[in-house]
N, C-alpha and C positions, 0 to 999 in steps of 0.2 A: 386207248383199250376199246374191243369193240364188246357189244354186251350182246345175250341172246336172252330168250325167254326159258325157262327151266319149269318142268312140273313137278310141285313137289309133291310128296305122300307120306303117310304115315302109315303103320301097318294095318292099319284098319280099312284105307282105302284114302281115295283121293278127299282134301280138304281145303276150304279157302283159309288164304293167308289174311288174318285178323290184325297183327301188329307187327313190327319190323324195327330193328334199330342199325342201322347204318354207320355206326360211329367211325369204323376204320375198314370198309368193306375188302380192302385187301388183305387184311388180316383175319378178323374173327368176325363175321357178319350172320347175322339172329335172325329168325323167322319163328312168329307165331302165328298158331295156325287156330283153326275155328273148335275143333276135338279138344281145345287145351293142351295141345303139345308144342314145347319150344325146341327147337333145332338151333343148335349151336355149332357153326364151320368154323375150325380153326386153321390155322396157317394156309388160309386161301391165296394170298399174294404167292404163295410160294409153289403151291399146286398149280397156279394157272402160269409160272413161270419154267416149269419145268415138264410141265405137257404140252405135247405140239397140239392137241385137240383141245378146242375152246369147250365143245362140251362134256368133257369130264369133270366133277367137281369132287373134292375131299368128302369123303363120309363124315355126314352130320353127327352130333353128340346130340341125345335128347336130353336135356336137363332138368324139363317137368311136362309132368304130365297129370291132367285134370278132367278126365271126360264129360263132367258135369258143368265144366267153369270156361266157356270161352277165352282165348288170351284176347284182351284190349288194350294192352300197350305195353310196352318195351322200352328200356332205359339203361343205356352204361354210366354207372358212376366213376368219373375221370379217377387217374392216381392223384393224391394229395400228400401235403407234409405231414399230415395225420393218420394217413391209410395208404402203404403204400403198393394195395392193390387195386385191382378191378371188380366191380360187382355188377350184376347184369339185376336190375329189377323187372320184375314179372307181374304184372297187373292183368286179375279177372275180374268177373263180375261182384267178386264176394272177398277177394282175398289180393291182398300185397305181398310180394316175396321176393328173394333175394338171394342171387348164386353167386358165389365168389368163383371167377374165370379164369384169376391168376393166382399163379402158389398153389399151395396143397389146399386147396377149399374143400366145403364141406361135400358129401356125396348126392345129397339132393339141395333143391330149394328150399328154403327157410321164410316162413311166415313171420312178418312181420306187422302185417294189420290185417284185422277182420273185416275190414269195410273196403271194397272194393269199387269199381266206375265202369261207367260204359265205354264204347268205342271212341274215342277222340278226346276223352276227358282226362288225358295223363299227359304230361310232357316233363322234361331236364330241366330244372331251373337254370338261370344264365351261365351259372359258375358251375355246371353239370357234376353235383354234388347232391341233392336231393332230389327224388322224384313227386313231383306236384300232381296232385289228385284232386279233381273237382267232383265234388255231388252238390246237391241241391241243398243240403242244410249247413255247408262249409266246404272250404278250401283247405286241403292237410300236406305237410309236406312230413315224405317219409325220408329216412335215413337207413342204412344197413342195421342199426342197432333198435329201430321201431319208429313208431309214428312221431313227430317232432311238432313244429309251431303249427298252429290253425288258424285261420283266416275266417269270421264269422261273415260269407257271403252268401247270402238265401238266395234261391230262384233256381228253374231249372236250367242245367246245360248242356248244351250241346257240343262243344268243343273248347280248349284252353290250348294259348298257345304263350312263349315267353318273347320278348323283345328288351335287352339289355337288361335292366333289374325290374321290368313289368311284367306282369300277366293279362295277356289277354282274354276276355272270356267272352265268349258267344253265347247266346243263349238261343234256343230253336223258336221255330217260326210261331208267332201269337198274332192273335187278333185284339189292336189296341183297346183298350176299354179304359173309361173315368175310372174304374174302380180297381181297377189293377195296384196293387201294393207298391210297385216301384214310380217312383216321382218321375222318372225319366220316360215311362209308357204313356202316364197318366198327360204329362204334359205334351207327347206326340199326338195322344189320343184328341185332346183339347185344339193341337195346332191343325191338324189335318181334317180335310174336308169328309174325305170318303174311307176313314181311317178302320170303318168295319169290313170294308171289302178288300182290305191288304191281309197280307200275311208277313208281317216284320219282324227282325230281328234284332233283337239289342246285342250291342257291341260295348265291354265295359273295360277300361283300361285301368289296372287295380295297382297298386305300389302297394306291394306288402311290407317293405322294411318300413314305411310311413304310414300303414296300414289307412289308408287314402284312396279314393276313388278318382285317379287324375282326370278320367276322360268316359263318358259314357252318353250313348248316342242310339236312335231308333236308325235302321236301313230298313226302307219300306219294300225293295226288294229282296230283303234276304242277304245274307251274307256267306257266298259259297264258300270263299278262302279268303285266310289271312294269313301275310305274309310279312317279315320282318326282315328289309332289307335296308341298305345303304343309310342308315340310321333311322331310318321312318317306317311307318306302317301302312301297308297297302292292305287293302278291303276290297274284294271283287267279289261284286253283287252277281243273282241271278241273272240279271237283264246283262250283264257282261262289262258293266264300268267298272272302272279300278278307282278307287278313292284314296288319297293318300292324308295320312293323320300324322301332322308335324309337331314336334316335341318344342313348344315354347322357352325360351332363354331362362337360365334360372333366375336372372334379375326380374324378369317379369313375372315369374311365379312368387319371387319375395314379395313383390310390390302388390301384388293378388292376397298373399297370406295377411299381409302388412294392412291391408283394408278391412280386413275381415278380423283382425286383433286374434289370429291364428299363430302367435310368436312361437308357441312350444312345437308347432307342427312344422314353420320354420327353422326352427333350432336343427329338429329332423333332418331335414329336408337340406341343409347345408352340410350335415356329417353325411348321408349318403351321396349327396352329390361332390362330396371332396373339395369343399371350398377352401379357401386360405385363410389363415389365423386372424387378418385384418375384418374380411369378411363375418366369418363366426363372430367375434366381439362385437360387430356393427350390429348383428340381429342380437345380440346380449344388452345391446344398449336399448336400442327399440323397445325390448322386452322388459327393460328395467323402468323406463321410463312409464311404460304402460303401471306397472305394478306401483310405481311411484302416484301417478294420479289418481289409483284407484286406494290409495292410503296402505296399503300392503306393504310398509316400509322393510319389515324383514325379507322377505321375500326380494323386494327389489333390490337390497342389498347384496342378496345372493347373486343377483345377476351383473350387478355392478362390479363385482369381485374379478368374475370373468372375462373383463374387459381389460384388466391391467396390463398394462406395456403398450396398450394400443389405442386407449382413450386418456386424454390430458386428466389427471388425479384433481385438477382443481376444478372441472365439470362435475365431478362426482362431492366432492368437499362439498362446495357451496349448496350441495342440495341439500346436505346434513348439519349443518351448523347451527340448527335449532335446536335449544337445550334437550327438548323432549327425543329428539332422534341421536341423543350424541352417543348411545349404545353401539347404533350402525354404524356410525363413524369410527368409532374404534376399532369396530371388525375389520371397516375398510384400510385403514390406517396398519394394523398389525399384517394384514396380509401385505400390504405395500411394503413393510419393513421384512417381511420370511422371504419374499423374493428378489430383495436387494436392491430394489428400484425407489425407495425414500429417498429424499434429499437433508437438507439440515431444517428447512421448514417443515418438513412434515413430519421430524422426530420432535420439534419442539410441540408442534401441533398435537401430536399424540401423548406427548407429555401435560400439557396443557387438560386435555381432556381427563386424564389421569388424575390431576390436580382438582379439578371440577367433579369428578365422580369420588373424591376422599379414598381413592385405593390407592393404599401407601404398598401392599403387596405388590402390586402392578407397576409402582414407582420401583421398587428395589427389581425388579427382573428388567425394566426397562431400561437401567442402565449400559446393557451393553449394546441398546440400539443406538442413543444418539450421546449429545454433548452439548445441549442447548439447558444453560439454567435457567433463561429466562422464563421459562413456562410454568417451573415449578417454585419459583420465587415469590411471583404473586400470589399464591395460594398459601403461604406460610411455611413451606416446606423448603427450609434454608437450609438444612444440613443435607438434605439432598442435592439442592442446587449447586453448593458450593464443593460437595464432592466432584460432581459432574465438571464443573468447571476446573479444579483443580487437577484432575485426572487427565483432560484432554488440554492441559494448560492454557485456559483462557485467562489469565491473569486480570484482565479488565473486571471480568464477570466476576471470578471470586472476591476479590476487592470490593466490590459494589455489594455483592450479596454481606458481605462480612461486615460492611461499615454502615451502610445505608439501610440495611434490611434486620440483618441478627445483631448489629452495633455490636460486634466482638472484635476489639480493636486490638487487643493484644495478637492474636491469631494472626491478624490483617499484619500488624507491623511484625512479625515473624517472617510472614512469608514474605513480604518486601524486603528482608534481608537475604532471602534467597533467589532474588531474580537479580538479572544482570542491570549494570549502569543504566542502560537505555529505557526499559521497561519501568525500573523503581524511578526513575527521572519523569517520567510522563504521567506514572499514576500519582506520585506524590505531588504534581504539580496541580491535580486533580481533588485530593483528598487529603492533600497535607494541613488544610484548616481543621476539618474535622478530627484528624489525628492529632494535631495539638491541643484541641479543646478537649480531648480525654486524657491523651497522655502527655503531655508537655515534655516531660523529662525525657523519656524514652524516646519520642520523635524528635526532639530537639539534637540528641545523639545520634541518631540514624540522619539526620541530615547533613551534620557534622560531618560524618563516617563517608557520605555519599560525598562531598565536596573536597574532601581530601583524600580521596583514595589515592594509594600508590599506584606504580606502575603494574601490580600482579591484578588490578582491575574486579578484586572482589570485596565483599563486606564481610566481615566476620561476624559471626552469630550472638547473639548476648548470652553471657555464661548461664545466667539465670533461666535459658529458656528451654522448656520442656516442650518435645513432639508430641502432639496431640494424640499420636497411636501409642504411645507409650502411656500416657495419663490413663486411654480410655481400657488399656490393658489391665489396668491395675484397678478397675472399680469391679464393684463386688458381681454384678450378672454384665452379660454378654452383650453389646448392642447388637442391634440389625446390621452394622456393617462389617462383622466378624464373619458374616457369613458369604461375604463377597469377596473375590479373587483377587486382594489386596497384595502389593509387592512391598510388606511392611521390610524388607531390608532395606529401601528405597529412601526411608525415613529416617532410619534411625542412623545418628551419628556414628561414622567408621571409626574405629579403636586403632589408633595410631600404632604401627607393628615397630618395634625398636629396631634401630639399624643392626647390622651385621658388625661382627668385630672388623677392625680394618688393622693395618700396621701401628697407625698410628695410638693404638689401645694396648699393644701390646708391651711389658716391661722390658727393659735392661735386662735382668739375670733371669729373663725365661729361655729355657733349653730350646723352643721353636724360636726363638729371633736369633737366637746365634747359630742353630744349625743354617738358618736364612740367610746369613751373615758371613759365611763360610768362605765364599766365592764374591765377595763384595769389591775385592781389590781389583778383579779384572773386568768389573764391570765399569762403562763411562759414566762420568759424571751426571749428576741429575741438572737438566737444564733449568736454568732459574724459573719459577711460575711467572707465567704471560701476565701481563696488564689487565686488569677487567675493563671491556669495551667501555665506552662513555655511556652515560644513562641514554635512552630512547625519547624522544620526546612524547608525552602523553598528553592525551585529551580528557582534561576535568569537565566536571559539569559546572554551570554558571550558578554561584549562591543568588543571582540578582533573581532569578525563576521564582525564589521562594521569601521572597522578603513579605509580599501583600500576605501569607499565611499569618505572621506574628503581629496583625494589627492589633489583636486583642493581648497579647503574650510579649511584652516589651522588655522584662526581666530573662526571658528566655530567648529574645531576639539579640540583646546584649549579649549572651553568653555564647549565641551562637555566631556573632560576627567576630568577635573576640578570639574565639578557637580556632576558626578558621582562617583568620588572618596570622595566629600564630604557627599553624601548624602547615598552611599551606605556603606561607611567602616568610615565616620565621621574623613577624612585626609585631611589637606589643607594646602597650603604654604603661603596664602592671610595673609598680616597683616591688610586689611583693617576693622576697627573696625565695620562696615555694615554689614559684611560677617561673621556672628557668624559659630561655628561648629556646624554642628548637630550630633546627637547621632546618630551611626551604627543601621542600618537594622537588623531585624529578623537573628539568626544564619542560615548559607546554609545548602543546605542539602548535598553535597559535598564541603567538606572545602576546599581538594585540589585544585578541581578546580578553587575555588573562589580565593585563595591564587596566582594561575597562573595569574589569571586575572587582580586581584591587582598588583602584577610585572610587567605585560604587559603595564599597566595603568599610572605606574608611570614612566617606562622605556621610555615610550612615550613621556610622558610629559617633561621628562628631556631632550630629545633629541629637543623637540619646543624650551623649553626655551634659548638652546644653538644655537638653527638656525635663529629663528624669530627676525625681528628686522627691521624695515625699517628706521630708523635713530638710532644714538647713543643713545638717551635716554629712549626709548625703548627697543634697545639691552640690557642696562644694565641694565633696568629693570625686563628682562624676567632672565639674567644671575643672579641676585639675588635670586630669585625664584630657578633658579636651584642649586644656592649653599644651601639656606635653604632645598633643598630637601637631599643634600648631606649629611648635617648636622645633617639632623633627624634621630634619634633613633627609632622611633615608622613606618616610611616608608620604607616599604621593596622596594629595586630595587636590580636589577642584579649588582654588583660593576664591574665584568667583562666590561659588557656592559657602564658601564658609564665610567669605563677607555680608552674605545674606543673613545666614544665620546668626552669625553674631551680633548683625544689625537690628534683626528681630527679636530677638532674645535678649538685646541689651547686655551684652557680654563686653565691657568695655575693654578689659584685658585683651581679650580676642583679635577686638576689634582694630585698636592698636597696632597690636604684633602684626597681623598682616597688612596695615597698610605698610609698614615698616619694611618686612619682606618683599614688598611688591614697590617700594620705592617711591610711594603715594605721601613724601611726608609733607607737601601741602595740606594736603587731607587730617594726617594728623593735627599739624597747629591750627586747621580751623575747627576741627571737632573739640577741641580745648578751650578755642575762642568762643563758640558755640556755649560749652559749659560757663564759660566766664559769664556770658549773656544771661544764661538762667540762676546765675545768683551763686555759682562755685566761684568762693574767692582763691580758693588754692588753685585754680584753673590758670589763669595769669603766670604764676610761678611756674605752672608745668609747661606752659608757652616758652617761656624764655629757657628754660633746660633743654627744651627739645630742639630750639634753635641753636644752642650751644653745642648738639650732639651731632645735628644735620648740617649746621648753615656752613660749615667750612668745606664741604662737599658740595653745595646747593649754594651758591651766593642770593640767588633770585630770592631767598627764603626771607632776608632781612629785610627789602622792603615792606612786604606785607607784614614781617612783625613792628616794624616801625608806625605804618599804618594803624597797627591794632593798639599799640601802647600810649598813641596818641589819639586814641579816638574818644576818650572822656576823661575828666579833669583826675576822678578818682584812681584810673588805671595810671595816668601820668605821676599822681602823687606818690603811689607805690613804687614806680619804677624809673625815678629819673635820672640814677644810676643805669642803669639796663638801657634806656634811650641815649643816654652819652655814650655807652659803649657801642652800641648799633652804630652811632652814627662814626664814633671814630672808626670802627669795621670798615662800615662803607665807604671812608675816605682813604681807608690805607688801601682797600682792594681795590678803588675805583670801581664801587659798583654802580654808583650814581654818577649823576654831574651834580653837582652844587644847586644848579636850578631846580634841577629835580625834586632835592630832597627840601629847598622852599616850596615848593609847590606842593609837595605831601603833608608841611606842616601848617601849611595855611591853608588849608582845605577848612578849616574849622578853628574857633578859637581858642580852642586848649592850650594848645603850644606858645608860651610867651618870647618875647626876643630875648631875653635875659640867659634863658636855658640855653639857645645857640648863638648867643653874642659872642662867645671865644671863637667857638665853632666858626662864625659867618667872618671873623677878621682873620681866622688863620687861612680861611679857604679864599678871601679876597686877596691876602698877601700872597698866599702862592700862585694866584692869579697872575696878579702884577707883575711876579718875577717871572712866570712863565711867555706871556705876552712880550717881556722887555726882551727875554732870550730868542723868541722868535721874531723879534724886528732886528736884533742883531745877525742872528744868521741871514735873514733876507738880504740886509745890507752889503753882507760878505758875498753872498750868491750874485749879487748884482754887480757887485763889482770885479767877482772873476769873469762873470759874463763878459763883461765890458772888454777886459783884455784879451781876452778871446777873440772876440769880434773884433780888435784894431788889428790883432796879428793874421786874423783870415783875411783882413783886408792888403794889410803888406804882403803877404804870400800872392794875392791875387793880384798884384799891381804889375805889369810887366815893362812899365816904361821905367822904373826907380831901378836900379841895381840893388843885390843885397850883399851888405859886407857883414862878410863871417869875424869875429872877436874872439873865436874859441882856440886855444894856443896848445890844448892837451888832446891827448888821443882817448876818446871814448872808452876803447879796449881794454889798450895796456896802461893808459895812463902817463905814457909818456910823451914827451916834448913833439910839438908835430914839426916836420919836416917833410920837403918834398919827396915825391911824390905825395899827397894827402887827397881825401877825398871828403867833402863838404856835403851834409844833407842838410834840405831846408828845414829842418824842426830842430836846426842847432845842435846836431852831433856832428863831430869829425873824427875822421879816421885816420891812421897809414893806411896806405894801398897794399901796403902785405897784412895788415891785422882784417881785413877783408876776407870772407870766401871768395871764390871765383867767381866773376859773371853775378854779384850782388848789385843790383841797384838800389835796395830800400834798405832803411836802416831797421835791422831787425825786431828789436823791441817795440820802435812806434809801430813797426807795421803788423806786430801781432796785436797790438790794443787796437788799433783802426780797422782790422779784420773781426775783432770780437765786436766791434760800434755795428760795422758793416751788418753782421750776424743778427745781432738784436733788432736793427731796421727793418731786415727783412722779415723777422719774424712778427714784429709790429705792424708792417703791411700784410702780409698773410691773415693775422687777427684781425686787422680789420675789415677783412672782407667774410670774416664767420661772424654774421649779427646776430645769430642763435645763440651763442656763447656770450656777447654782450649782453643780449637782453637777459640772459640767465644771471650775469654778476650784477645786472641792475635792480632785480628783483631780490638778490640779498644783500646788496648793499648800494644803494642808486647813488650815492654821494661820493663814496669812495670809488668805484666803478667810472663813472665820469670822469673824476680826478685822474685816474690812470689812464685812462683814454686821452687826455689833454696830454699827459707827461710821454706819451706813445706818438703822440703826433697823429694819432688816428681821429682825432675831431677839427683838425686845422683846415682852416679854410684854402690854404694854400694845395694841400695835397688835392683836396677836393677838386679846385680848379686843375690841377694837372692832370686828375683823371679822367676830367670831363674831356680836356684840351687830346 
């Protein structure tokens, strides 16, 4: 678009243009004249577009006239969300007016301020919302409603401009002196050599949002024009030099403010610069540290609260852990909880601070914040802590408070019954001893129920238990817990609902039942009820976990073990008819572990039976139970453990019984032999009795008893007949050779020859008869061997013919006739009695084959040296004799093998 100059005039003649605003030159430009007239051109763009002449302009409208007040400034207010209209600000030397240019505005301009300004001392702010008016005493912001904000910036002003959110104030040329009220001028005067000969202008960059002077400097050649462009400020001096003022980065600004401890100003700067939340929180942190160092802890905490979400809470908490600053710490922790940024540790710390402050009301309110009872229980608020632990199902903490702190064992026991098996097991393992010390009967019953739990896996509550909530409800005055939102229904026992009537409860004569049976004949028969499924294996708790808790409660320990054994495995040693044996429970999940528990229970019971007993009657009763344990064939126990118990407790009957069960009969005899050495005269008779009981199945006991009975003259004098019976049994069963018996009897001078004279004569006679019989057998074997050797020699002689004198057939027994067949073994046959192609006598050939097979086996065994050595280890003489008999040790075979 081309532009030309036009002469503007009012009704009075030609006037100078003193003000203009070209917010939108193509639409509604305006001009202010020196005679106080303001001309507004509407729809200028439409006129220029429709007219072919560039010299024609639309007729302006006079919106203001003030002959005595020239126009010094104009400005348009843009449309905003608050104001949908456009306003024209008119500035004279004495007034500030506004005129609505859009919509149905006023007929004339409205005065909004009685203070005007000179030429160039007014401009629109960077939002094009308010008119900024610069006067010597201050700077004012005017809106269509009136004067607004005022900034006390004193001094003469020749011009004012805007740059972003800054105001650029230019002072008229002055001669710098050292007495000038402005520090900038005084500093310039002292620094310049010829300051008195120059007219310098002061340029000030003012931040109205933060009310600070961002920049101030003297320009020795004056400031002709100030320009805001490309994000910088440019100052054109009178000598034609263009200087640029570049804004420093925000981080540098903040560092400068930090160094000068201007933290509130830094916060305002961060707000105007629209910094992110993390940067603002960092400023609050610096400000809080500064206030903390000065000792202003309340103000410092207000700053630290603003850092929540960006600064680690532990940084602030460590600063206020001192007891004197605990109130500030409460403020911070409460704010942390209200923002939902607290964790369990913060909650615990908050409750701990309430505890230290003895603030019960806040503790009640804090229930909805946290769940840690460890912070309130040390301060003595056990009821608060237990409530929190119970509400948030912190079982360990609740029991610790009830048992260790409040010593409320009854409530702890009732609470344990409501827990599951796993939680109850772990907590009883920890607190079982303390519970037994205060509630031995109830705790023992709980342990019994826990170890004998059925497949349902639940513990029945004690019938005498009353819920704590019900007990509190019956008190005269309400507790502070009644003001809390407790779910009372969750802790009141549920009332069982009676079952609805079923077919089984209807009587036969009931009309309803008769009506229901009209079509019964047409119904199919009801199938038989299905068999119940086999019980599933159940994992039960091991009673061994709680053995150590009964160290000071032996009576309860016995009751616990006996009841567990009776309920869990159906085993008992009680003879009381009022204690019937209960059937065992469902099969366990781990059979091996259950078996180990069973053995441990009975081992411990046996030890208690042999140990306990305040008087003789009770001790005798317990030992009878121990004997029934040892005599039982179904009760499992460790025999070695039982042996040690009976030996250490001096329980002779049990010790002997265990030896008998374990087959240690020799130990039984030696036990009574030791008793005899200790002076028990009845012990030797017991030895003889035990020998008669076990000796028949264990012959090795007779030599032992014989040696014992002949060990002293006193014993021999009491048991001469017993010695003869022992010798007779030894001889009858061939337990010992006579020489061995003589050696046993002759080891000392106790047994006389007269005692064994008859026995020795009988043995000698039997030995002679045996020797004579052996000699006769030897002679017969030698004669048979010689006859066999002669027969072999005759058969192997080829030079002498063999004469057969047999006249009858070996097969049919008839008289031999020709043709007949004679064998070298002196057997003859009719030819017709022999099978076809038979070349050997069948009977002798069969016997010979057996002999050959035996010989081959012997030869094969002769090469198996490991077998021979094993036989030698077992019985050397017998093995060597059999080796000779088989020919394995013959020299001829060795030579044959070597050849």
